[in-house]
Structures are given as C-alpha cells and as structure tokens.
C-alpha positions, 0 to 999 in steps of 0.5 A: 372779789370783783368777780365775787360782786358781778356774781351776786349782782347776776344773782339778784338780777336772775331772781328777778327775771324770773319772779317776774317771767313766771310768777308774776308775768299778768302784773306786767300784761295789766301795766302795758294795756293801760298806756298807748306809748306813741312814737309821735312829737306831740305825744312825747312834747307833753310828757317831757315837758313836766317835771320828771318827764324823761324818766316818766318817757323812759318809762312809757317806752319800756313799760310797752314791751310788758305785753311780751312778759319775758321782755318785761321781766328783763328789763325790770331784771335789768334795771334793778340790776343797775341800781345796785351796781350805781349803789354800791359804786356810790357808797364806795369810791366815794368813801374810799372804802373799796376794801370794806365787804362789810356792809356790802349786802346793804347795796341791794336794799334800794333794789329790793325796796323797788322790787317791793313797789313793783309789786303793785300793779299801780307802780308805773315804771318812770319812778324806777327810772327816775330812782336810776337816773338820779345814781346815774347823775350821782356817780357821774357827777363825783368823775366829772368833779374831781377833776375840775376846779373847786369853782367848776364844781360849784358851777356844774352842781348850781345846773345840775339840779333844776336840770336832774329834777326836770328830768325825774321830778323831787327823787333829784333830791337824793342826788343833794343829800349825796353830795353833801354827804360827800362834801362832809366827808372830804372837807379839809381834804379837796372840799372846804366848808364853804362848798357844803354851804354851795350845797345847801344854796342848790337846794334852796335854789331848787326850792325857789324854783319848786315855788315859781313852776306852781305858777305854770305847771298844770298839776297841782303843786304838791305833786311838784314835792312828790311826784307827777308820774311815779305812781297811777293814783295821782292822789296817793305819795308812793312811799315805798318808791320814796323810801327806796330812792332814800335808802341809798342815801342811808346807805351811804351814811351808815357806810360813811360812819363804820368806815372805818372798823376794818376788821376781816373787812377783805374775807369773801365769807364776809360779803357773801354773808352779807348778802345772803343776810340781806338777800334773804330778809329782804326776799322774805317781806317780797315774796309776803307782799306779793299779790299772786289773787291779783295776779290770778285775776289778771290771768284770766283778763288776759286770756280773755283779751287776746281769746284763747279759750281753750287755755282758759277751758284748762285753766278752770279744769285746774282750778276752779275759780272763785273770783268776779272776772275769773266766773265772768271768763270761764262762762266766756269761754265754756258759751264759746265752745258751746258748752255754757248752758249743759255744764253751767252747775259744773263750775263756781258760779255767782247768779246772773253777774257770773254771765254779764256782771254790771258794768262798774266805773273802774279800769279793770272789771268791766273789760271781760264784761266787755269782751262778752258784750263784743262777742254777744254781738252786743256792739254798741254796748261794748263800745260804750263800757270799753270807753268809760273803762279807758276814762277811768284810767288814773292817771289819764293815760289812754289804752292801746288794747281800748284803742285797738277795741273801740277801733273794731267796734267802729268799724262793724257799725260802719263809723269809718271816720271814727275807727280811722282815728283809732286805727291812725293812733295804733300805727305810731305805736310799735307792736299795734302798727301791724295790725292797725295797717291790715284793719285801715284796708277794710275801712270802707269796704263792706265785701271785705268786711262781710266777708272777714271771719269775726267782723262779717258775722258781729255785724249781723248778729248786732241789734238792728231795732231800738229797744230800751236799754237798762244798765243791768243786763235783761232776759229782755235783751238777750232775747231780742239779741237772738230772736234777732238772729237764731245763728247766734249761738252765743246768744242763744248759750246766754239766754238758755243759762240765763234762764236756768240760774233764774229758775225762768221755766216759762222763758226756757220751756219756750226758747226749747219750743223754738229750737224744737220747731226750728229743727222740723223746719229745717 
C-alpha cells in the first residue's frame, strides 16, 4: 500500500511537471521577469522583517529559476507533491486511521487547489511556501509534542504560533485549527479539556499580537490578516490560496468524523478509486481554468525579450496572432529580417497600433513596444517606457528584465554612472551576474562601445536633434529617425509600413524617391 501511495504521488508530480513545462511555461517566465532576487543582506532583511517574510523569501528565491521553465516546473511539482504528502500524513497519523484508504484521494485536494491558484499569473509562489511550511510545522509539532509533557506541549504551542505567523503570515491559522482538532480527537487519552482551552488562548494571543503589530508594520492593517505577499495585487484576497490552506483542515475534519468506517478500507482498489475520482474532477477544473490565451501572449513577449526573431516568424506562420502584443512582436520580427514593408499585408494588422502601440500604464503591455523602440534606436523613449513599466509592477518589486534594459539604454546614452547602478545590482543576482560583469567593462570605453555589434549601431541611430515629442508615435518621429541616419534600415521598414497602413501616398512617394536618389548616388 505504501508503494501504491508513492506511485500516485509520483504520477501527480509528473502531471504538474508536464503541465507547467509544456502547456504553461511562459507563465513561469512572466513570473520571473517581474522580480529581482538579490543576494544582498539589506534586500533579505526588507523581506523577512514583515509577517510571512520567510515564505516570501523562499518564494522569490525559487521564482528566479523560472527563467528556465523546466526548472520552474520541477520546483512547483516538488512543492505540490510535498503538500500532498504532508496532508496525508496529518490526516492519517493524527487520528490513528492508517488502515483507512477510503478518503485517501482527499489528500490531493489542497495540492490541486494550489495548482488552480498558480494558474493565475499574479499568484506568487510565496503563498505556496506559506501553506507548505504551515503543514510542515503542524507535522513537526505533532512529532515533537507527543514525546513531551503536557506543560511542555502548551509552552511549545504558545511559542510556535507567533513564530509561525512571522514565517508564513496569516495562513498559520491552519496550524492552530489542526492542533485544536487533534486535541479534541485525543481528549480523554493524553489530553484534557484544559489543553484545548490553551489552544484557544494561543489564538487569542496571536490576535492581540496582530493588533499591536498594525501600529508598527508599514503595511495596511487588513493585510496582516489576509497576507502581504501571497498575491501580486495588494488589494485582492487570494481566495484559492486560502481555500487550499483551509481544505487541509476540512479534509482532516471529514476523516475525523468518518474515521470509524472500516468496510473495505484496506483494499487497494478503494485507494485507487478515491485517487482517480479526485484527480479527474480536480484535473477538469485545472484544464478548464487554464488561460492559454494569456499563455500565447506571454510567449510572444518572451520571444521578443530574448530576440528570437526566427522563432517568432515560425510561430506567426503557423498561427497568425490575434492580439495586440502578438501583432507588435510579429511586425518587429518582420522588420528585423527586412520583410515588413514587403509582407505587411500577408499578416494580421491592427492599423498603426500594430507597429508601435500607445504605451499603457501597466507592467506588461509596454514591454514589446519598448523592445521595438530600442531596436529602432529610440533609446530615450525605450528607457522611459521600461522605467514606467517597472514602476507599474503591482507589488512594488523590481525587474531583472527592466534593470538589464535600463543599464543598456544608459550605456548607449553615455550615462555611465546610472548604468553602473543597475549593473552593480545585477551583479548580486544568480543568472544576470555574468552579463553584468561583462557589460561593466564597457563603461567609459568609447572605442569598445563603438565596435560593439549592438550598442555601436544603436548609438549612431539614436536621435541627435531636439524635436517635439508626442506620446503617440507620429510619422515625423520615424522620419527624423530615418533621415538622421539612413543606415537605419529598421526605421525605413517602419516608416514605409506606417505610410502603407495610413494610405499616405505623398509620404510614401517622397520616401521612395529618396531611396532611388540614394541608389543613383551610389
């Protein structure tokens, strides 16, 4: 039976791994780009000093590995599998029902609910760690307390509740509920009614502590009760995360009520049936609630971020994008290959907004547009767009992707002190460190920058004269860019496409005459 249980947990873990590795990888990339984990004592202290800081720190540490989707999928699969194993351990050992398999499948419910929670791109991994650490603390407390005297158990409980709250935040209430349920279940054997009263007293102590903390912790008082870093939107309570956490108590309560049912409990077929039933029902909800449309949008954004132009063209050839970000990335890839003007109308377009959309005040949609600005040589515009996108991150974190681009734009503009600030921060990361060390060597080295295959041309393409700037991209801006340096073939592609999409025959004719004149001079 133990081997069968291990097999079912392994199957569940493999399902999670394949889902996030194959069907949902770009949601993981999305998570990684909106945080910047630093190996720095000040950074760590700013996290752990808040309630739930340990879970948040572990979540951020693991999220940096989401840069590689399969690493992220492995981490999530391990976390959810551990939650299931701890849930099973708590609902079985605590109530002496190891012989019963009737409710075995229910041990997977919290993990499936966490899976549903992680389908949301704004769900943070710190919430999953909070649930896992809470269950681990409950299991560890059971193992430790059973060998202690009554008063020692009471003292351990009083100490455990506030410490656990500091580690995981308000999700620790599940620890309290499980201990109360266990005390009721064993009362008359090795516990007394007085011990149950001590459990309630510990909870009251926690409530008093929260009231006191609300005067000192620099966060809204209501977040002390609902969690600070479980979800990216500070004003939203993550219902699915709380449902997953509380479901452990509900499952334990169900088992406690029906633990006397022993009919056919030792038969493996009962275990299999309960596992299959829960897996089919919950698996259906997982697939039904998966946002594959957002996954496709994130895929285009990821490919643009990593300048995978060939892969973008292969993707749009197989399936024409029907969203704003997809069209923007598609046109940028076409222009990078010199194909935009010639093949413009072979692909879905969205007017001039398909070229350079108006920048919105959010953290996601401006990034592909900022990539186009950067490649065109509109360095200052790209810098402003990326900076504003980073400031729009809802949980006020920084972004490794944004820091890297801000370092590049300041390097191109000759603002070496500002570029150094970003590069020194990236030196404290795990996966951006090597790039930062290489780029630091370019600071102040004008000859090396001029010879650099990316920064040299972009410095030449950048605007050199002042002009009236509009938040809406105008043909005058593209004309100034192209006529300032006619080697900027990307600007030519975009200007040509702009004329074609707007039906500007006069501008189109003027541009073609300029091209013919240039060819004749050559």
